MIDOSE-1310 file (N, C-alpha, C; in nm, 2 decimals, decimal comma, always signed):
residues 81
mkkd	+11,58/+5,99/+10,60/+11,62/+6,11/+10,51/+11,49/+6,13/+10,41; +11,48/+6,25/+10,39/+11,36/+6,31/+10,32/+11,40/+6,27/+10,15; +11,31/+6,24/+10,07/+11,33/+6,21/+9,93/+11,30/+6,34/+9,86; +11,38/+6,37/+9,77/+11,34/+6,49/+9,67/+11,24/+6,45/+9,61
trpp	+11,12/+6,53/+9,59/+11,00/+6,52/+9,53/+11,01/+6,58/+9,36; +11,11/+6,67/+9,35/+11,10/+6,74/+9,23/+11,18/+6,65/+9,12; +11,13/+6,66/+9,01/+11,19/+6,58/+8,89/+11,34/+6,63/+8,87; +11,42/+6,54/+8,80/+11,55/+6,55/+8,78/+11,55/+6,68/+8,66
lfqt	+11,45/+6,71/+8,59/+11,46/+6,80/+8,49/+11,49/+6,94/+8,56; +11,41/+6,97/+8,66/+11,42/+7,10/+8,73/+11,55/+7,11/+8,78; +11,62/+7,01/+8,83/+11,75/+7,03/+8,90/+11,84/+7,07/+8,77; +11,82/+6,99/+8,67/+11,91/+7,02/+8,53/+11,91/+7,15/+8,50
rflf	+11,80/+7,19/+8,48/+11,77/+7,33/+8,43/+11,82/+7,45/+8,53; +11,83/+7,41/+8,67/+11,86/+7,51/+8,76/+12,01/+7,51/+8,76; +12,08/+7,41/+8,75/+12,23/+7,40/+8,74/+12,28/+7,46/+8,61; +12,20/+7,44/+8,50/+12,23/+7,50/+8,35/+12,22/+7,66/+8,35
aili	+12,13/+7,71/+8,43/+12,12/+7,86/+8,46/+12,21/+7,92/+8,53; +12,26/+7,84/+8,63/+12,38/+7,90/+8,71/+12,49/+7,91/+8,63; +12,53/+7,78/+8,57/+12,64/+7,77/+8,48/+12,65/+7,89/+8,37; +12,55/+7,91/+8,30/+12,52/+8,02/+8,20/+12,56/+8,16/+8,27
allm	+12,50/+8,18/+8,40/+12,49/+8,31/+8,46/+12,66/+8,34/+8,50; +12,73/+8,24/+8,55/+12,87/+8,24/+8,57/+12,94/+8,27/+8,47; +12,92/+8,21/+8,34/+12,99/+8,23/+8,20/+12,96/+8,37/+8,14; +12,85/+8,43/+8,18/+12,82/+8,56/+8,12/+12,88/+8,65/+8,21
mpls	+12,94/+8,64/+8,33/+13,00/+8,74/+8,43/+13,12/+8,78/+8,34; +13,17/+8,91/+8,34/+13,31/+8,95/+8,29/+13,41/+8,95/+8,39; +13,52/+8,91/+8,35/+13,65/+8,89/+8,45/+13,69/+9,03/+8,49; +13,68/+9,14/+8,40/+13,73/+9,28/+8,45/+13,64/+9,36/+8,38
alay	+13,63/+9,48/+8,46/+13,52/+9,57/+8,41/+13,56/+9,65/+8,30; +13,70/+9,67/+8,28/+13,76/+9,76/+8,19/+13,70/+9,90/+8,15; +13,69/+9,96/+8,28/+13,64/+10,09/+8,30/+13,73/+10,19/+8,34; +13,70/+10,31/+8,28/+13,80/+10,42/+8,31/+13,74/+10,56/+8,39
ldpt	+13,78/+10,60/+8,47/+13,72/+10,71/+8,53/+13,85/+10,83/+8,53; +13,82/+10,93/+8,47/+13,90/+11,03/+8,46/+13,91/+11,11/+8,57; +14,02/+11,20/+8,61/+14,03/+11,27/+8,73/+13,91/+11,37/+8,75; +13,84/+11,41/+8,64/+13,75/+11,51/+8,66/+13,62/+11,45/+8,72
tgsm	+13,59/+11,30/+8,73/+13,48/+11,24/+8,78/+13,51/+11,25/+8,93; +13,61/+11,24/+8,99/+13,63/+11,25/+9,12/+13,58/+11,40/+9,17; +13,63/+11,50/+9,09/+13,59/+11,65/+9,14/+13,44/+11,68/+9,12; +13,39/+11,59/+9,04/+13,26/+11,61/+9,01/+13,16/+11,56/+9,13
lisa	+13,22/+11,45/+9,18/+13,15/+11,37/+9,30/+13,16/+11,46/+9,40; +13,28/+11,52/+9,42/+13,31/+11,60/+9,55/+13,21/+11,73/+9,53; +13,22/+11,78/+9,40/+13,11/+11,90/+9,40/+12,98/+11,88/+9,44; +12,94/+11,76/+9,37/+12,80/+11,72/+9,43/+12,76/+11,70/+9,55
ivgl	+12,85/+11,65/+9,62/+12,84/+11,63/+9,78/+12,84/+11,77/+9,85; +12,91/+11,84/+9,79/+12,92/+11,98/+9,87/+12,80/+12,05/+9,84; +12,78/+12,05/+9,72/+12,62/+12,10/+9,69/+12,51/+12,05/+9,76; +12,52/+11,93/+9,78/+12,41/+11,87/+9,86/+12,41/+11,91/+10,01
fasl	+12,52/+11,92/+10,06/+12,56/+11,97/+10,20/+12,52/+12,12/+10,21; +12,56/+12,18/+10,11/+12,51/+12,34/+10,12/+12,36/+12,35/+10,13; +12,29/+12,28/+10,02/+12,16/+12,29/+10,03/+12,09/+12,24/+10,15; +12,12/+12,13/+10,23/+12,08/+12,11/+10,35/+12,11/+12,21/+10,44
vlai	+12,21/+12,29/+10,45/+12,23/+12,40/+10,54/+12,15/+12,51/+10,51; +12,12/+12,53/+10,37/+12,04/+12,64/+10,35/+11,91/+12,63/+10,41; +11,85/+12,50/+10,37/+11,71/+12,47/+10,41/+11,69/+12,47/+10,57; +11,80/+12,42/+10,65/+11,80/+12,45/+10,80/+11,77/+12,59/+10,84
ktyw	+11,88/+12,67/+10,77/+11,89/+12,80/+10,80/+11,74/+12,89/+10,76; +11,68/+12,85/+10,67/+11,56/+12,91/+10,62/+11,45/+12,89/+10,70; +11,44/+12,75/+10,74/+11,32/+12,70/+10,83/+11,34/+12,68/+10,98; +11,48/+12,76/+11,03/+11,53/+12,75/+11,18/+11,43/+12,80/+11,26
yrik	+11,38/+12,90/+11,24/+11,27/+12,96/+11,34/+11,15/+12,88/+11,36; +11,09/+12,82/+11,25/+10,98/+12,72/+11,26/+11,03/+12,59/+11,32; +11,16/+12,55/+11,30/+11,20/+12,43/+11,37/+11,21/+12,44/+11,52; +11,27/+12,56/+11,55/+11,29/+12,60/+11,70/+11,17/+12,60/+11,76
affk	+11,06/+12,67/+11,69/+10,92/+12,69/+11,76/+10,86/+12,54/+11,78; +10,88/+12,47/+11,68/+10,82/+12,35/+11,69/+10,84/+12,26/+11,79; +10,97/+12,25/+11,83/+11,03/+12,19/+11,96/+11,03/+12,26/+12,08; +11,00/+12,41/+12,07/+10,96/+12,47/+12,21/+10,85/+12,46/+12,24
rnst	+10,75/+12,46/+12,15/+10,61/+12,43/+12,17/+10,57/+12,32/+12,23; +10,64/+12,20/+12,20/+10,61/+12,08/+12,25/+10,67/+12,05/+12,39; +10,78/+12,12/+12,41/+10,86/+12,08/+12,53/+10,80/+12,16/+12,67; +10,74/+12,29/+12,64/+10,69/+12,35/+12,76/+10,55/+12,37/+12,73
kpdt	+10,47/+12,35/+12,85/+10,33/+12,37/+12,88/+10,30/+12,46/+12,97; +10,19/+12,56/+12,94/+10,19/+12,67/+13,03/+10,12/+12,62/+13,16; +10,15/+12,67/+13,26/+10,11/+12,65/+13,40/+9,99/+12,73/+13,42; +9,87/+12,68/+13,46/+9,76/+12,76/+13,48/+9,75/+12,80/+13,64
ddev	+9,83/+12,72/+13,72/+9,81/+12,73/+13,85/+9,89/+12,85/+13,91; +9,98/+12,91/+13,82/+10,06/+13,03/+13,86/+9,97/+13,17/+13,83; +9,88/+13,15/+13,78/+9,82/+13,28/+13,74/+9,69/+13,29/+13,83; +9,70/+13,33/+13,97/+9,65/+13,37/+14,06/+9,61/+13,50/+14,08
a	+9,48/+13,57/+14,06/+9,44/+13,69/+14,07/+9,40/+13,75/+14,20
């Protein structure tokens, strides 16, 4: 069995810090969220979604051209004169 080389003072301080942290934790939050908070969160999510849709719509042709340019390569063998 491996012997603990740390001094007992370290272990005592560690246990004391854990005890203090547990005593400082509240039992309940005692918080109140009124009904407008929910509607505010929903409107923020809808606004974020609308902004993403508008950004995609604005840059749609650039996005489409980017993927089309990478997926097709011009064939030089078909151009026989």
